[in-house]
N, C-alpha and C positions, 0 to 999 in steps of 0.2 A: 761318687761314681756308681756305687752299688745301688743307691736309691734310684738314680737316673736310669740305670739298666732295667731295674724292676718296673719303673713306670713305662719304659719303652716296651717291655714284654707284655705289660697289661694293655697297653695301647694296641699292640699287634693283635693280641687275643680278642680284645673288644672289637677291632675292625673285622676280624674273621667272623665273629658272632653277628656283627652288624650285616655283613654280606649275606649270611644265611637267613637272618630275619627279613631282610629286604626281598630276598628271593621267595620266601614263604608268604610274605604279605602280599606279593604281586604274582601269585601263581595263576594258572589259567582257569581254575575252577570258578564258576559263576556264583560265588558266595562273597560275603563281606570279608575284608581283611581282618585277620585275627588281631584281637586287641593286644595280646602280649607281644606280638611282632611289632606292632606300631609303637607300643610303649618302649620297647628296646631301642628303637631309633631315636625317640624323644629323649630318653635317659642318657643316651650316648652324647647328645649335644650338651647336656648339663654337666656331664662328667669331664668332658675334654674341651669344652667351650668352643666348639666348632661343629658345623653341619656339612662341610664339604665332602667327607667320606660317604655320607648318606646320599648326596647327589651323585657321586661317582658310582655308588652301588646301583642306583636307579638307572644310570646311563648304561651300565653293563648288561641290563636286562633287555631282551628283545621286545620292547614295548610296541614298536610299530607293526610287528607281525601279528599281534593279537589284541583286539580292542578291549576285551574284558581285562586283560593284564594291564593295559595302559590306563583304563578307568580306575582300577584299584590303586595303581601307583599315584594317580592324581589325588585320590582320597587321602592316601598316606602323606603326601607332601603338604596337603592343606592342614592336616592335623599337626604336622611338624612345624609349619610356619606359625600356627596359633600357639602351641604349647611348648615349643622348643626354647632354647636359650635365647636371650635378647639379640645375640649376634647372628642368629639364624635369619632374621629378616634382612640384614645388610648383605649377607652372603646369598640369599635368595634373589636379591635384586641383580646380581651378577649372572643369574641362571635363566633370565627371561628368554634368551635366544634358544635354549634347550626346550622350554615350554612352547615357544612359537613353532619350532621344528616338529614337535609332537602333534600340534594342531594341524599343520600343513602336510604331514607325512602319512595321513590316514588313508584307507581304501583297499588294502590287501589283506585285511584280517580274516581270521577264521570265522569270527562271530559278526562279520559285517553283513548288513542286509536287513533281515527282519527284526533283529534285536535292537537296532538303532542306537548302538553305543557311540557311533562316530559323531552323531549330532550332540549327544550329552558331553562327549569329551571336548569338542570345540567350545561349547558354551561354558563348561567348567573351567577350561584354561583361560578363556576371556575373563571370567570372574576373578580367577587368581591373579591375572595380570593387572586388573583394575585394583584389587586389594594391595598388591605390591606397589603400584603407582601412588596409591593414597599414602602408604607408609613412606615412600620416597619424599612426597611433598610435606608430610607431617611426621618426622622421625621421632617426635616425643611420644608417640603411641606405641604400646606393646601389641603383641599379636592378638590378645583377648580384649583389647579396648577397655582396660581398667581405668575407672574414673579417678580413683584416688592417686594412683601412680601418675596419671596425666597432670593432676593438679599440683602434685609435689614437684613436677618438672617444669610446668608451664605457667600456671595461674590464669586468671580470666580478667585481667585489667582492661585489655583492649577489646571493645565491643566489636569493632570491625573484624578483628582476627577471629574472635569467637563465632561471629556470623558466618564467616567463610569456612571455618572448620566444620561447623554443624551442617552447612550446605553440602560440602563434599561428602560428609559421612552419610547423609540422607541419600545422596546419589548412589553411594556404594550399597546402601540398603535396598534401593530400587533395583540395582543389578542383581542382588541376591534373591529378591522376590521373583524376578523374571526367571532366574535359573531354577528355583524350586518349583515353579509352575511347570516348567519344561520337564522336570524329572517326574512329576505326577502324570503329565500327559503321556510319557513314554512307558508307563507301567504296562506289562504284558499280562493279559488275562490268564493265560495258561502256565504262568510261572510264579514262583514265590517272591520274585523281585527283591531278593535279599541283597544283591549287589547294589541295586539302585537305592534301596532304603538306607544302605550304609552311607551314601553320599549326603542324606539328609541330617545325619548326626551332627557333623561339624557346622552345617548350615543353621540348625536350630541354635547351637551354642553361639555361633557368630552373630546371628540376628539378635538374640537376646542381649548379648554384650553391647551391641551398638544401640539397642533400644534403651538400655539402662543408662549408658553414657549420655545419649541425647536428652533423656529426661532430666538427669542431674544438671547438665549444662544449660538447658533451656530455663530451668527454675532459677539457677544462679543468675543468668543473664536478665531474666525478668525482674529480679530483685535489684540489679545494679543499673540497668539502662533506664534513662529518663524517656518517658513516652513509649514504654515497651509494648503497650497494647497495640499501637499502630505500627511501630517500627518492626516488631517481630511477628506481625500477622502472617506473612508468607511461610515463615518456619512453623508456626502453630498449625496452619492448614496441612502442611506436608506431614507434620508429626501425627496429626489426627488420622489422616488417610493411611499412613504406615501402621498406626496402631490397629485399625480395623483389618488391614491386610495381614498383620502378624497374628492377630487373634484367629482369623480364618485358617492361616497356615498351621498354627499350633493345634487347632481343633482337628484338622485333617491328619496331622501327625499322631495325635492321641488315639486315633482309630486304627493305627498300625501297631499290631501286637508286638512284632519284632522290634520296632523302634522303641516302644515303652519299656521293653525288657533291657534295653541298653542304657537309656537315659531317662531322667524325669522331665517330661515336656512341661514348659512353663505354662502357668494359667494367668492370663492377663484379665484385668477388670473389663466389664462390659463397655465402659466408656473411658476415654483417655484421661490421664491424670490432669488435675487442675494445675497449670504451670505457674499460676500466681502465688501458690505456695502455702495456703492455710492448712490444708490437710496433708502436706508433705514437708518433711523436715530434711532439707538437702545436707549433704556432707559439708563440713566447714571448708571454705575456700581460702587458701592462703595466697596473699598478694606477693608480688615480686619483692617489695621491700620488707615483707614479713610482719607489718603492723596491722592489727584488726581490733575493732572494738567488739562489744557484745552482740551487736546486730550485724556484724559483717562489714560495716562501712568503714572506710579509712578515716583515721584521726590525724589531723595535721600535727606535726611534730612541734613541741614547745621549744622555744629558744633556750639554749644552754646558758645558765647563769655564769658558768665558769668562763664563758667567752667574753663577758663585759670587761671593760677596762676601768681602772680606779678614777679616771678623769670624769666619768659620767656622774652627774649629781643625783641625789635621791629623788628630786622632783621629776626629773625626766624619766627615771626608772619607774616611778609610781604611775605617771601618765601612760607609759607604754604598757604597764600591767593592766590598767583600767581599759585601755583601748583593746587589748588582747582578750580580756574577760568579756567586754561587750560583743566582740566578734564571735566568741564561743557561744554566748547566750543567744545571739541572733542565729547562728548555725543550728544550735539545738532547737530553737523554736521552729525553724524551717523544716528540720528533720521530723519534728513531732507533727507538723501540719502534713507533711508528705506521707507519714505513716498513717495518719488518720484518713487521709484521702484513699490511700491503698486499702485500708481496712474497709472503708465504705464501698469502694469498687468491688472488692471481693465479696462483701456481703450481698450487694445487688446481684453480682454474678451467681452467687450460690442460690439466691431466691429464684432468679430466672431458671437456673439449672433444675431446681426442685420442681418448679411449675412445669418445666418441659418434661421432667421424668414422670410427673403425675399424668400429664396429657398423653405421654407415650404409653403408659401403663393402661390408661382408660382405652386408648385406641386399640392396644393389643388385646384387652379383654373383649372389646366389641368384635374384633376380628376373630378371636377364638370362639365366641358364641356363634358368630355367623358361619364360621367353618364347620362347627359341630352340627348346626342346622342343615347345612348343605350336605354334610356327610350322611346324616340320617335320611335326607331326601334321596341321595344317590343310592344308599343301601336299599331303600324301598323299591326305587326304580330298577335296580340291579336284580333284585329277587323276582320282580315281575318279568323282566326280560329273560331271566334264566328259565322261568317256567314256560314262557312262550317259546323260547329257543328249544327246550327239550321236546315240546310238542311238535315243533316243526322238524326237529331232527328225526323223531320217530316216523313221521310221515315220509320224510325224504329217504329214510332207511328202507322203508318198504318199497318205494318207487325205485330206489337204487338197486335193491335185490332183483326186482323184476327186469330192470334194464340190463343188469349184469348178466342174468341168465340169457336174455336175448342176444347180448353181445357175445357171449361165449359160444352160442350156437352159430351165429353169423361168423365169428372168428374161426371156428372149426371148419366151416364150409369154405371160407376163403383160404384157410391154410391148405386144405386138400386141393383146391383149385390151383394154388400156387405150386404145390408139389407136382401136379400134373404138368403145368407149364414149365417147371424147372426140368423135369424129365425130357420134355420135348426139346427144350433149349439144349440140354446136355447132349441129346442125340444129334441135333444139328451141329453143335460144336465138334462132336466126334467126326462127323462127315467132313467138316471144314478142316480138321486136323489131318485126316487122311489125304485130302486134296493138297494141303500144304506140304505134306511129306512127298507126294508125287512130284509137285513142282520143285521141291528141294533136290530130289534125285535127278530130275532133268537138268537142273542148274549145275549139279555136281558133274554130271556127264559132259555138259558143255565146257566146264572148267577143265576136265580131263582132256578133252579134244584140244582145247587151247594150249594146255601144257604140252601135249604131244607135238602140236605144230611149232611151239616155241623151242622144243627140244630138237626138232628137225632143223629149224633155222640155226640153232647153236651148232649142230653137227656140220651144216653147210659152211658156217663161218669158220669152224675148226679145219675143214678141208682146205678152205682158202688160205688159212694161216699155214698149214703144212706146205701148200704150194709155194707160198712166198718164202718160207724157210728154205725149201729146196733150191729156189732161185738164188737166195742169198749164199747158200753153200756152194753153188756153182760159181758165183762171182768170186767168192773167197778162194776157190780152187784155181781160177784163172789168175787172180792176183798173186797167189803163191807161186804158180809156174813162171809168171813174169818176173817176180822177185828172184827166183832161182836162176833164171837165165841171166838176169842182170848181175847177180852175184858171181856167176861163173865168168862173165865178161870182165867184171872188175878184178876178179882173181887173176885172170890171165894178164890183164894190163899191169897189175901189181907185180907179178913175177917178171914182167919185162922191164919195169922201171926200178927194180930194187937197187941196181948199181948206182942210181942217180941220187940217192938220199945222202946229202952232205951234213945236214943239220938235224939229224934224227933226235939227238939228245935234247936239243932245245925245244922241239915240237912234241916230244913224248908226253910232256905235262898236259898239252892240249888234248892229246888222245886219251889220257887218263881221265880228264874231266868229261869228255864225251862218254866214256865207258860208265863213269859214275852216274851220269844222267840216265843212261840206258838201264843201269841196275835199278835206279829209283823207279823208272817207268815200268820195269818188269815187276817190282814189288807191288806197285799200284794195280797192275793187271792181275796179279795173283789175288789181291784183296777183292777186286771187282769180281773175279771168277768165283771166289768163295761166296760173296753175297748173292751172285746169280744162282749158284747151287742152292743156297738157302731159300731164295724166292721160288725156285722150281720145286723144292720139297714142299713149301707151303701151298703152291698151286696143286701138287699132287694130293696133298691131304684134303684140300677143299673139294677137289673133284671127287675124291673117295667119299667124303661126307655127303656131297650132293647125290652121288649114285646110291649111297645107303639110304638117304632120305627119300629118294624117288621110290626105291624098292619098298621101304616101310610105308610110304604113302599109298602105293598101290595095294599093299596088304590091308591097310586101314580102310581104303575105299571098298575093297572086296568085303571086308568084315562089316563095314557100315551098310553095304547093300544087303548082306545077309540079315543084319539086325533090322533093317528097314522092312525086309520081307516078313520077318517074324513079327515086327510091330504091326504091320498091316493085317497079318493073320489075327493077332490078338485084338486089333481094333475091330475087325469084323465080328469076332466072337463077343467083344464088349458091346457092340451095337445090338446084339440079340438079348443081352441081359441088362436090366434097368435097375437092379437092386443096389444095395450097399457094396456088394462085391464088384460091380461094374465101376463104381466111383473109385474104389481103392485101386483097381487095376489101371484105371485111366490116370490117376495121379502117378502111379509107378511108371506108366508109359510116358507121361510128360517129363518125369524126372530123367528117364533114360534118354529121351530125345534131347533134353538140354545138355546132358552129360556128353552125348555123342557130338552135339553141335560144338560144345566147348573144345572137345578133343580135336575135331576137324579144324576149328579156328587156330588152335595152338599149333597143329601140324603145318597149316598154311603159313602161319607167322614164322615158324622155324625154317620152312623152305624159302620164304622171302628173305630171311636174314642170311641164310647160306648163299643165296643167289647174289645178294649184295656184296658178301665177302668175296665170292668168286670174281665178280666184276672189279672189286678193288684190287685183288691180286693180279688180275689180268692187266689192269691199267699200270700197276707197279712194274709188272714184267715188261710191258711195252716201254715204260720210261727207262727201265734198266737197260733194255736192249738198245734204245736210242743213245743212252750214255756210253755203252760199249762201242757203238759205231763211232761216236765222237772221239773216244779215246784211241781207237784204232787209227782214225784219221790223223790225230795228233802224233801217234807213234810213227806212222808212215811218214809224216812230214819231218819228224825228228831223224828218221833213218835216212831220208833223202838228203837232209842237211849234213848228216854225218858222212855220207858218201861224197857229197860235193866237197866237204872239208878235206877229206882224205885225198881227193883228186888234186885239190889245190896244194896239199902238202907234197904230193908226188911231183907236181910241176916245180915247186919251189926248191925242193931238195935235189941236189946234183947226184948224189950217190949214197950208198949206205954200207953199213958194216954187217958182218955176219950175225953178231948177237942181236942187233936191231932187227934184222930180218926174221930171226927166230921169235923175237918177242911180238913183232907185228903179226906173224903167222898164228901164233897162239891166241892173240887177242881177237883176230879175225875169225879163227875157228870157234872160239868160245862164243863170240857174238853171233855167228851163224847157227850154232847149236841152240842158243837161247831163243833166237828168232823162230827156229823150227819148232821148239817146244811150245812157244806162244801160239803159233799157228795151229799146231796139232791140238792144243787144248781147246782153242776156239772152235775148230772143226768138230772135235769130239763132243763138246757141249751142245753145238748146234744139232749134231746127229742124234744125241740123246733126247734133246728137246723134241725133235721131229718124231722119234719113236714113241715118246710118252704121249704126244698129241694124237698120234695114230691110235 
């Protein structure tokens, strides 16, 4: 238990260090990932036999927000897949969705644009996905394509399987070659390209591992396959073309000083290896059954003597032994003939290769001599051209100096003429500016007259509103007098018919309901009166703001008129002065003009806004007034209905008691008092509204 807790503590500490290493390896600096941080991630996979915490640490980084950070993370993951524990490849196959999301989620990075990391990231991820797909189809390979480990796990007995394996591996090598060319094309001249060169490190190691594996595998297949010269011709052509492409790639990498400081760039021979095998000793290839002879060919198993039964006679055993010996001798002769043929073919191939090498060397020597002669001829022609060029340059320099003097004199004259024209144009523009100011003042005066006319119209509309309110007050007064007369008449009739109430107790509930409705209506009237008072206060505030705005606008117009007169005086003074002082004063004058214009526009906008607010308040007031009229009509109808109900009650009741009489008197008195208060409140609000409008 104690050891288990210690291992868990070590695991937790290692994961914390792993997160730190992943964050530092994928920082936003445009430099290569530090080797110690990448090595910590790789060592973690070997220590704990898993790579999932590394993937989780990468997912926790904001890779999509920064292209440089994302590119460095992909470099780290590539090295992890190559050099990590063998379980890393199987776990990486489950993370292809994460890699695809990285490729599709680019475009918002800080370094996106001229640094072209997004193109490299997509291409790099496509190469990693192709590598993982190859490992999925061929799980016997490790991340570094080690040939001996592959042979120990797989063997090469099946030529078709070996052919397919080599074909897929060469396709992966082609994808790698395309990506390394893209990296070189994306080098930036103004940068040290350290981050891009860092991606070439695993590519060099990956390509050389594939090259070595393909070389060993092809040599072994040429030794085992009958008719290999024709059957394996497509693979040999692809191998030769990839050899020259890798040689060019390694040559370009060897010229990068930073890359050579990190790894030793491989040096390939000038020509591909002879795959028929005289000058190359391949590693021993173990078959699946484990039996090999000295030449690497399989030896048929001898029959086991212990398996024979005692019933078999000696003669039959001797004949079987002779037959087996003859077969072995025949196979041995065929193998010797085949070996001789292969040696003869290799010898002819080597002679042809030597002849081709000699011809190529002679051709290269001739080309070198021809190039040297051409260089000497070009050097002589270049010196003659330089001498003639210097002579022409001296003559052109003299002419150029003369033409330059003439152009300077002409330019000075044109400059003076342009200054004169500019001064004349400036004077004309000043005159136009003064005329524009005069027109603007006239337009402002027209606007003032229009505002005055509009104000007069508003005053007339207010007088009309006052007249209408007075008429309404008179109508309400007449209605009140009519209601008072009707109430007195009803009071008298009630006094006459008090003795006839017989069922007052039964009808008292109906009277109470009527009174509750009246109370509710009175409460609604009070709320409406309060809302009407608020609306009237808002109207008063808007009218006060409008009056204040009109006063301030009149002051602003007066001030603008004075400023305009001062500006005209300054303009007349500026027209007499054409120097730098006139230009400065004119700029100041234009600035003051623009400021005054903006102030005037702001004041006009404020006045328009207040006018719209006043119109809105007036519309709300009219709507509220209409609502009051409707409520008064409803109240009047309710009152009439109550009076009719009381009359009916009087007719139905035969007589009454003294206590019922007192209760009815008190209810009627309270009802009359409330009605008077409502009418007084309405009349008072109408009178106040009329006074305020006046």
